[in-house]
KOLMIZA-138742 format. One record per residue (C-alpha): residue number from 1; residue in three letters; x, y, z. Coordinates in steps of 0.05 Angstrom, whole numbers, plus 5000, padded with zeros to 4 digits. Layout:
{site NUM ALA {X Y Z}} ...
//
This chain:
{site 1 MET {8358 5588 9044}} {site 2 ALA {8352 5660 9030}} {site 3 GLU {8311 5711 9045}} {site 4 VAL {8307 5755 8967}} {site 5 VAL {8266 5816 8951}} {site 6 VAL {8255 5829 8877}} {site 7 PHE {8245 5890 8843}} {site 8 HIS {8215 5894 8769}} {site 9 HIS {8230 5935 8703}} {site 10 SER {8187 5977 8678}} {site 11 LEU {8148 5930 8648}} {site 12 GLY {8122 5919 8712}} {site 13 VAL {8116 5841 8751}} {site 14 THR {8108 5804 8673}} {site 15 GLU {8102 5732 8666}} {site 16 SER {8189 5731 8659}} {site 17 MET {8186 5760 8724}} {site 18 ARG {8150 5722 8762}} {site 19 ARG {8186 5658 8726}} {site 20 PHE {8237 5677 8754}} {site 21 ALA {8219 5693 8829}} {site 22 ALA {8184 5616 8818}} {site 23 ALA {8248 5594 8806}} {site 24 LEU {8283 5615 8869}} {site 25 ARG {8222 5594 8905}} {site 26 ASP {8229 5533 8871}} {site 27 ALA {8300 5520 8902}} {site 28 GLY {8277 5542 8963}} {site 29 HIS {8292 5615 8970}} {site 30 THR {8238 5652 9005}} {site 31 VAL {8223 5705 8960}} {site 32 HIS {8189 5775 8961}} {site 33 ALA {8163 5804 8898}} {site 34 PRO {8135 5879 8912}} {site 35 ASP {8090 5901 8855}} {site 36 LEU {8102 5977 8852}} {site 37 TYR {8051 5981 8794}} {site 38 ASP {7993 5961 8826}} {site 39 ALA {7982 5897 8770}} {site 40 ARG {7990 5941 8720}} {site 41 THR {8037 5913 8659}} {site 42 PHE {8065 5942 8596}} {site 43 GLU {8086 5914 8528}} {site 44 THR {8136 5970 8521}} {site 45 VAL {8186 6003 8560}} {site 46 GLU {8170 6065 8542}} {site 47 ASP {8094 6059 8552}} {site 48 GLY {8121 6019 8629}} {site 49 MET {8167 6095 8628}} {site 50 ALA {8120 6134 8622}} {site 51 HIS {8073 6096 8680}} {site 52 ALA {8121 6092 8729}} {site 53 GLU {8134 6177 8714}} {site 54 THR {8061 6191 8742}} {site 55 LEU {8091 6152 8809}} {site 56 GLY {8146 6194 8818}} {site 57 PHE {8199 6175 8787}} {site 58 PRO {8266 6164 8790}} {site 59 MET {8255 6182 8878}} {site 60 GLY {8173 6159 8881}} {site 61 ILE {8188 6091 8864}} {site 62 VAL {8260 6083 8905}} {site 63 ASP {8215 6102 8953}} {site 64 LYS {8158 6060 8946}} {site 65 GLY {8199 6005 8941}} {site 66 ARG {8247 6016 8998}} {site 67 ALA {8177 6029 9032}} {site 68 ALA {8151 5964 9011}} {site 69 ALA {8215 5923 9034}} {site 70 GLU {8209 5964 9106}} {site 71 SER {8166 5892 9113}} {site 72 PHE {8218 5844 9098}} {site 73 PRO {8279 5815 9141}} {site 74 ALA {8332 5857 9149}} {site 75 ASP {8388 5802 9118}} {site 76 ALA {8354 5793 9052}} {site 77 TYR {8387 5791 8990}} {site 78 TYR {8353 5843 8937}} {site 79 VAL {8351 5839 8863}} {site 80 GLY {8340 5890 8819}} {site 81 PHE {8305 5887 8741}} {site 82 SER {8331 5955 8703}} {site 83 MET {8299 6005 8738}} {site 84 GLY {8282 5962 8794}} {site 85 VAL {8357 5959 8805}} {site 86 MET {8355 6027 8836}} {site 87 ILE {8319 6011 8895}} {site 88 ALA {8358 5950 8899}} {site 89 GLN {8426 5977 8899}} {site 90 SER {8391 6023 8950}} {site 91 LEU {8374 5983 9002}} {site 92 ALA {8441 5940 8999}} {site 93 GLN {8476 5990 9008}} {site 94 THR {8444 6023 9055}} {site 95 LYS {8397 5979 9102}} {site 96 PRO {8431 5941 9156}} {site 97 GLY {8440 5866 9149}} {site 98 ALA {8438 5869 9076}} {site 99 ARG {8472 5804 9048}} {site 100 GLY {8474 5821 8972}} {site 101 ALA {8446 5843 8909}} {site 102 VAL {8435 5831 8838}} {site 103 LEU {8431 5882 8795}} {site 104 VAL {8404 5855 8722}} {site 105 TYR {8399 5897 8672}} {site 106 ALA {8424 5957 8700}} {site 107 ALA {8479 5984 8758}} {site 108 LEU {8492 6060 8784}} {site 109 PRO {8558 6087 8804}} {site 110 LEU {8574 6089 8880}} {site 111 GLY {8565 6160 8909}} {site 112 GLU {8516 6186 8851}} {site 113 TRP {8451 6195 8891}} {site 114 GLY {8474 6247 8943}} {site 115 ASP {8473 6226 9020}} {site 116 ASN {8436 6175 9021}} {site 117 TRP {8476 6134 8985}} {site 118 PRO {8539 6115 9016}} {site 119 ALA {8601 6121 8962}} {site 120 ALA {8631 6061 8976}} {site 121 TRP {8598 5990 8977}} {site 122 PRO {8583 5958 9054}} {site 123 GLU {8635 5915 9067}} {site 124 GLY {8618 5839 9069}} {site 125 VAL {8550 5848 9021}} {site 126 LEU {8555 5806 8960}} {site 127 LEU {8541 5843 8887}} {site 128 GLN {8529 5800 8820}} {site 129 MET {8507 5838 8752}} {site 130 HIS {8488 5813 8698}} {site 131 MET {8467 5859 8628}} {site 132 THR {8484 5852 8549}} {site 133 GLU {8548 5873 8527}} {site 134 GLY {8554 5937 8506}} {site 135 ASP {8487 5970 8548}} {site 136 GLU {8500 6035 8569}} {site 137 ASP {8513 6016 8635}} {site 138 GLU {8572 5958 8618}} {site 139 GLN {8619 6013 8637}} {site 140 ILE {8583 6030 8711}} {site 141 ALA {8580 5945 8722}} {site 142 LYS {8658 5940 8704}} {site 143 THR {8681 6001 8746}} {site 144 LEU {8633 5963 8800}} {site 145 VAL {8669 5899 8793}} {site 146 GLU {8742 5939 8794}} {site 147 THR {8722 5980 8863}} {site 148 VAL {8677 5922 8905}} {site 149 PRO {8716 5863 8923}} {site 150 GLY {8695 5806 8899}} {site 151 ALA {8634 5835 8858}} {site 152 GLU {8615 5791 8782}} {site 153 LEU {8596 5813 8727}} {site 154 PHE {8557 5766 8677}} {site 155 SER {8549 5799 8609}} {site 156 TYR {8501 5756 8553}} {site 157 ALA {8499 5768 8482}} {site 158 GLY {8448 5800 8443}} {site 159 PRO {8419 5880 8434}} {site 160 ASP {8367 5871 8484}} {site 161 HIS {8363 5903 8559}} {site 162 LEU {8325 5874 8574}} {site 163 PHE {8344 5805 8550}} {site 164 ALA {8319 5748 8595}} {site 165 GLU {8252 5780 8582}} {site 166 HIS {8246 5743 8509}} {site 167 ASP {8306 5698 8520}} {site 168 GLU {8301 5633 8555}} {site 169 GLN {8351 5602 8549}} {site 170 ALA {8391 5672 8570}} {site 171 ALA {8343 5675 8629}} {site 172 SER {8353 5605 8658}} {site 173 LEU {8436 5624 8654}} {site 174 LEU {8403 5684 8692}} {site 175 VAL {8367 5639 8738}} {site 176 GLN {8422 5590 8747}} {site 177 ARG {8475 5639 8766}} {site 178 VAL {8441 5681 8820}} {site 179 LEU {8425 5601 8855}} {site 180 GLU {8499 5597 8852}} {site 181 LEU {8503 5674 8888}} {site 182 LEU {8441 5660 8938}} {site 183 ASP {8468 5578 8955}} {site 184 ALA {8547 5608 8970}} {site 185 GLY {8521 5671 9015}} 
//
């Protein structure tokens, strides 16, 4: 079974985030879910992002997430939801031994974050992405699929950026697809 590190979105560790982590644990995986907000949650993305800015968004959040991941095994899968994608993608691209990344709701272009982030995806590190059709990061995700061998992009219907937060069917499909990646890796 896999070691998985899950980084939350700007709303914090919501009930939806807890259900996601629990589903992976129920399937036998070891799941770590650092709470970068110290148990605070928010009702709106705007409120959550305002809080993230008090913590030094973006790099303060990335640094806090990377520090939290130091105590976990190196051969982990890193899962990021929206804001947490920055951390998950950073670790997948730079931490020796990383097995894969699951980017939910967002994706970052390769080479866009300076010297600390390589311009190429590491060989052998799996990549799976999930977002709504027409999301602002969809083109970035499509470019990653074209660039990273074996990368997968799953599109979900609907206008909601945080689709699995409110759509139980989409959340279930997301879990199923992530479990397939973990089981195949």
